[in-house]
N, C-alpha and C positions, 0 to 999 in steps of 0.2 A: 266533642271537639268544641271550642268557642269559636262562633261566626263573628268575624270582624269586618268593619267598614274601612276603605283604604282609599285615600287619593293618590292617583299616580299620574304624574306629568312627564310627558315624553313617551310616544307610543310608536317608536321606531321599530328596527329589527329586534332589539332586546326588550324594550318596554312593551310592545304589543303583545310578544308571546307570554311575557310575564304576567300581563294582565289576564290573559286566557287561562293560564295555569292556575293563578290564584282563584279565579272564578270556579274552575272545575273543583276546586277543593272546597267550595261552599261559602266562600267569603264574597263580601260586596265591594266591587271596585269602580269607582268613578274616575274615568281617565280624561286627561286634556292633552291635546297636542295641538300645535299651531295649524296642522293640516286639519279642516273642519270635517274632512271625509273619516279621519280616524276618531276624533273627539267625541267624547259623551256630553260635553258642556262647552259653552262658547269662551269662557274665560277662567282665570284662577280664582276669582271671587265667587263664580257660580259653583265651582268645584268646592271650595271650602264650604259654601252655603249648603251644600247637600249633605255634610258630614256631620255626625253628631259628635258633641264633646265628650271626652277628650279626643281630638282628631290625631289621625295619622296621615301624614303626606310623603309619599316616596317619590323622589326626583331621579328622573333618567335622562338627563340633558347633557351635551357636550361639557367638558371639564373648561375651567376658566370663566370668562366674562358671562357665558349662558347660564353657568350654574349660579353665579354670584347674583345675577339678575332676578332669577326665580327665587333665590333664598332671601333676598332684600325684599321682593313683593309679599313672599309668604310672611316674613316678619311683621308686616303691617295688616294682615288678614288673620293670622291665627292668634290665640289666646295662651296665657298661662296654662300649662297642664297638656297643651298639644305636643306633638312630636314631629320632628322632620328626618327623613332619612335620605341620604345622598347615596344612590345606588350607581352613579356614573364613575367614571374613571378620574376623578379628581385627585390632585396632589394632596397628599397626607398633611401639608402645610396648611392648605386652605380649609381642611377639616377645623383645625383648631381654632382658625379665625371665625368660621361659621357657627362653632359650638358657642364661643364667647358672645357673638353678636346675639344669637337667639336667646342663649342663656340668660342675658340682661333682661330679657322679657318674660322669662319663666318658661321658655319653650325648649323642650328637649331636642339633642341632636345626635344621630347614630349615623356613622359611615359603614357602608356595605361594599366590599368588593365582591362583584359577581362575576362568576365565569360559567360559560355554557354556550356562549355563541348561538348560532342559529338552530342549534340542536336541544336547547333548554326546554324548550315546550314539552317534548317527550320524555327527556333524559332527566330533567332536573338541572337546577343550578347550583353549584358549589359556591358557598357563601362565607366570607370572611368579614366579620363584624368587629367594629370599634365603638365604645361608648360606654356611659355609665349603666351598671347592672339594671337599676329600675327602667331605664329607657329601653335597653335591649329585651328585658323580659317582657314588657308590654306588647312587643312585636312578635313573640315566638310562634303564634300560630301561623303568621305570614311566612316567617322563616322555614316553619315545618311544611307549608304549601309548596313553596319553592325549591327546597332542597331535593336531591334525589332520594329514591327509596333505600331504607337501610339505615344503619348506624353512622355513616359517613358522609360528609359533604357540606358540613356546618360548623363553624367555630366562633366563639365570642373569643377575638384574639387579645383584647386588650381594652386600653382606653381610647378616647376619641382620636381618630388617625391611625390606628393599629389595623383597622379592615383594609383601608387603601393601600397602607403601606405593604401589608401582606400580599395583596393582589399585584402590587407593583413587582415585588420580588417573584411571585409567581411568573409574571409576563416575562420578566429578565431571564427566568429558566427557560421559558418556552422559546425565547430568541435563541438561546444556546443550543437547545434540542433541535430546533428546526435547521439551524446552521448546520449542525453535524450530520443529519439527514441530507441535506443538500450538497455537503462538500463529497460524502460517500457516494451520491448519485452521480455527480459529475464525473468523479474518477472512474466510476464503472462505466459511463458512457463513452469517456475517452478512449479506452483500451480496445484492441481488436478482438482479444480473446473471448471477452464477455459478450454474447450475442443476444441475450434477452434480459437486460437491466430490470425491466418491470418484474419478471418472474423471480429474480434474485430477491427484490424487495418484498415479494409475496412469501417467499420461502422463509422469511424472518419472521413472519407473523405469529408463528407458534414455535414454542420451545426454546427460543433465543432470549438473551438478557436485554436484547434492545427493541423487544416488542412493546407497542405502546399504541395508544389511541392515534397519536400523530402518525405512526408508521401505518397503520390502517388507511387513515386519510391519504398519505402519500401514495398507497396502492390504488385507492379510489381515483386519484387525480391521473395516475399513469394509465388506469383503464379508460379514461375519457380521451387522453391524449398521451399516447405511448412515449414520446420523446419531448413532450411540453413544446412542441413547435408552434403552437398557437398562441403562446404567451410571451411577453417581453420581459426580460430579465430586470425587472425594475421592481423594488419593495419599499412601501411606506415604512415609517416608524411612527407608532401612536403616540410617543412621547413618553411612556413608562419605561422603556428601555433606557432613555436617557436620565430619567430621574433615578434609576436604579443605580446606574454608574455614578451619578452625582452624589447619592447616598453613601455608595462605597467609598469615593473620595473622602466624604465629610466624616466618615467613621473609620477610615484607615483599614478597610477590609479589602483584600485583593479580589477582583472579580476578572481574571483574565479571559475565559471563554465567553462571558456575558458581555464584556466590553468589546471583544474581538467580534462577536456577532452583531453588534451595533454599528461598528465601524464597517463591516461587510455589506450592511444595507446602505450606508453612504456611498461605498464604493459602486453600488448598484446603479447610481444616478448617473454615473460616468460614461457607461457603455452598456451594452446588451450581454448582462452577466448570467451565464447558464445557471449558477447556483440560486440566483435570485428569482428564475423560473420556478424551481421547486418550492421556494419560500413563498412566492406569489400564490402558487397552486394550493399550499397548505393553508395559508390565511384564508382563500377563498372557500376552501372546504370546510374548516371548522367555524368560521365567523362571518361568511358571506361578505368579506372584504372584497372590493372592486379589484379586478385585474386590468392590465393594460394589454390590448391585443398586439400581436407581433407585427401586424402591418402598419403600426403607427411609425 
């Protein structure tokens, strides 16, 4: 295996674990974060200075203005032949913009949709990648380090933007799946005849067509709080659910289940929704997303 150097910007819940998994695979990672307790270097200039050309820098910061700011700064620090990877949850249209901006300076750009949440360090990260083949192939050792064991979990989905578009659709499907589990859970809780809803969910974990990792996480959440009494029925949307619905409208593709699940989250902000307790619990289980206490 070829050992690589990688600059990694953003060492939060995902980025910090990714740094560790890549290092375990034998690669060198120079990490930067605004929090000096997490950072290996004091600024982006120092990060770039520690990498040998051709450099590869992976960005894991929030979508929008934060990512744009980092891309702008890297554009002034890197040189022709270097490559930037955006592994955050950027909108695919931003990828096209960033690729053009960096490409004008001879710097390659790859977008990587990354799924794995707080479990990725041990289980690996599913990777959906977009970009030109020459840029993607350079990063293959890093992708191999991050992906789960076995033949699956990585795809070169297409040209620039394809990685984040694929991850966006993945998250839209996730919205709808969580919503279905949540609705079923609320109905089971509502009727008098079903006395152990948690064990009904557990009975589905083997031999049924609806078994999944999300179902396993739902059971874990119910083991911690059998009726989710400790949670407020409120769930955020990360933006990707909205973008999925907008893309469906732009392409005249009907997405009734995903659209309904997005609107259900909006409804959760109006009062304490039982379904949203389960959505909140699942988001906390797989991604470490914040939950709101019922005491609020």
